[in-house]
N, C-alpha and C positions, 0 to 999 in steps of 0.2 A: 504493500499499500504506499502511496506517493506521500509525501510530508509536504507542509507548509516550508517555504523559505523566510527567513526572517534576517532584517539586517537593520542595524542600529549606527546610524551616524552623526554626528556634529553637523549642524549647519551656523554659518555667521552671515548675515548680508539683510536686506531689504526683503519687506514682504513681499515685491513684485519677484525678486529673485526666487524667494520660497516658491511663490504660486509656479513659476516656469519649470523648477526644479521637479515639483511633485505631477506636474503637466507631462512632461518629460516620462517620470518614472510610470505614470499611469499608462503610458500607451505601450508601455513592456509591461505590463501587468501587476504593478504593485499600488497597495493599498496601505494609506496611512491608518496606522494602529493606535497612535499615540504621539505625543510630543511635550516634550517638558524644556519649560525654560529654565535656561543655565544661571543659577541664580547670582553669581559674582559679575557674570557678562549680561545679563538682562536689560540692560540698557542699550546694548551694543546690538541687540535683537540676536544674539546666540541662543542655540534651542537644540535639545536632542532628537531625534526624530526615530521612531520605529515604525517601519514598515513591512510587510507581509506582500508573499507573492503565490498564488494557486501554483501547484504544482502544473509545469508541463508534460502534459501526455507525448509520448514517443509515439512516431506513426508507425505502424506494423509494415512488415516487409513483404 
């Protein structure tokens, strides 16, 4: 049975850049699960994102 793939990464930048990044990830099947502002750098727009992607089914031969 295939499992979900999860990615965690830190993002720093403007909201427009974040939306652009999430749109690109969305086209590859990634979905935002959670985000947490990084307390020390919250003013700078830094946050930790958790994304998940449904397993890709491999085609038969």
